[in-house]
Structures are given as C-alpha cells and as structure tokens.
N, C-alpha and C positions, 0 to 999 in steps of 0.2 A: 206732728204726730199723725199717723194714718187714721183715716175715717174707716171704721170697721165695715161700713156698708160696701165699700169697694171689694174688700176681701170676701165678704159674703156673696157678692155678685160673681166674683171670679171662681169661687168654690162651686157655684151652680153650673158653670160652663165646663162640661167635660170635654177635654180634648182627646179625641180618639185617634191615635196614630200608633203604628207598629214600627219596629226597626226596619222591616222590609219596605214599608211604604216610604219612609224617609230615604232609604237607599235608592228606591226607584225614582224619587224626585230628583236625586243627584244626577240621574241619567239624562235629564232635560238640560243639557249643558248650556243652552242659550238663555236659560233662566238665571244663570250664574256668571255674569261678567266679573272680571277680576275686581273691579270697583264699580259701585253704583255712581250715578251722576253727582251725588252728594260727596263722593270721595270715600265713603264707607266701604271697606272690603265686603264682598258677598260671602266668601267661604275662607276660613282660616283654620289651621291646625295648631294645637298647643304642644310645643316640644317639651322634653323632660325638664329643661331649665326654666320653663314657664314663659318663654318667648313664643311669639306666633310666627307662622310661616305660611306662604301661599305657593309652595313648590309644585302645584298640580294644575297650573294654567298653561294653555297652549299659546303659541305665538299670536293668535288672533285675539288673545286676552279673554277667552271664554274657558270655562272649566274643562279640564281633561277628566271626564267622569271616572274612567278606570283608575287613574292615579289617585283621585280623591277617595274612592271607595277602598283602594288598597291601603291608603294611609289610615283610614278608619279601621280596617280589618287588622292592621298591625297594632291597634290599641290606642292610637292617638285620638283625643277628643277633638271634634270639629265644632267650630262656631259657624252657624249659618245665620247671617244677619238679615234684618228687615223681612221677617217671616210672617207678618200679620196676614198675608194673603196665601199662606202655604196650603191651607185647606179651609173648609167651611168653619170648623171649630176655632182655628187660630184667628180667622176673620172676625168671629163673634167676640173673642177675647179682645182683639184690637178695637172693635167698636165700643165695647163696654168701657175700656180704658180711655179712649178718645172722648167719649161722651162725658165720663165722670170728671176728667181733668180739663176738658174743653181745649184740648190741643192734641196733636198727633204724638203718640207715645211709641218709641222705637222698641221692638221686641226681637230677641235673638234666641236661637236654639243652641244649647250645649248638648252635643250628641256624642256619647262614648259607649264602648262595648265592655268596659270593665277589665280588659286585659292589662291595661296600664292605668294607674290612678294618677293621670296627668292633669294638673290644674295649675292655676296661678298661685304664687306665693300669697301670703296674707296681704290684703290691699283694701282700699276703700275708694269711694267715689264722692264727687261733690254734688250728688243728687241721690234721692231715695231710689230703692230698687224693690221690685216685686218679682218673686220667683214662683212659678207654677211648675211643679214637677209633673211631667206627663206620665212617665213610667220608669220603673227601676228604683233603686235606692242609692242615696248618697249621704255621706256624713260630712257635716260642715262644722266649722268653728265660727260663730257669729258673736262678736263682742265678748270673746272669752267663754262663751257657752257652746256646748256641743248640741247640735241639732241634727236629727235624722229626717230626711225628706223621702217620702214614698209616694206611690201613685196618687196623683191629683192634689197633693198637699200644696197649699199656698202660704208663702211667708212674705213679710215686708220688713225691710230694715231702712233706717233713716240714713241720710247722707252722712259721710264721714264715719260710718260704722265699719270697723275692721271685719273682714270675712275671708274665708278660704274653704274650698272643698278639700277635705283631707282623705277621703276614701270613696272609691267607686268600685263596688264589688261585682256588679253585673251590668248588662246593657241598660243604659239610662238615657232619657231625654228630658231636658228641662227647658222651660221658656222663661227667659229673663227679660223683664220689662223695665226700661230705664226711664224713670219719671223725672227727667231733667229737661 
C-alpha cells in the first residue's frame, strides 16, 4: 500500500510545461536516440490497435523530429521515456521519488493532443505506478472505477491493478512513474 507522504510530496511539486515546450524539446533530436543504452526506447507512438511504433527515426538512429511532431499532430499519443531530467520540475519529481524509494524510479511522459483517444487496452503491471497529470484531462478505468485526471492530479495504483485510459478530449501530458 502506498505511503500517503509520497503523494503529498508529489502534489507539492508543480510541473510547469506547455504543449509547445514539449514539442520544442522534440526538436533536440540528439536527446532522443532510438533506444537508450539500457535498451529502453526513447520515443514511441501508440497506434489505434494499442501497439507501439518508432517509425520516426533516421538511419543514424536518432529522432527525425519533423516526423515525430507530425505523428503527434495527427493525434497519436507519444511516449517519451526516461524524462526525469526533461526540465527542472521533472528533475525535482525524479529526486523526490528516488529519495523516497531509495532507488532510481523510471518516469515517462504520455503526450497526446486529443484528436484521437489512442491508448493501450486494459492492462496491468507487476509493479506499482504513480501518475502525475501535468495538464489536460483524461478519463481512466482503474480497477473497474472511473477516474478523471486533471491538471497536476496525482494517483497511485498497486501492481497487478487493471487500468486503461478511455478518453482524451484535449491536449494532455501525464508523467507515469514506474515503482518497479
């Protein structure tokens, strides 16, 4: 079960980012190798069928920024991985998590514009998850309950908890922290 103190700490850290600021960071193509040294993909898009793709990388295995932005503009949600150092606020979130759990916690952005409500089918993980909604609104089903996340909301769900984003109605950015 989650220690409420971590949720309180995360509620106090306001992550200030706009859609344009995230799009601008995608222009720094060398920040986004196809895969990090750990093997984790840096940027992926979620297709209508819930699978992921990386069709926006050049032959040198770095992001083709224009293709990634176009994919976003077409309505596909992008997953930006390992974003603890994306800006000062995400760095602070990463530090709070690392300090609390005494290990490095992996954080990812889920970045969508609301044109398509593309997400994964209902699924679960073998580790707990913390989600901090940065901006926008999304409707979730978490363990058969409907939950609406809005600006700066923070939620926790235990490992093996079924969850799915079922609606994204406008531009949204959320930070998912895998406590595994």
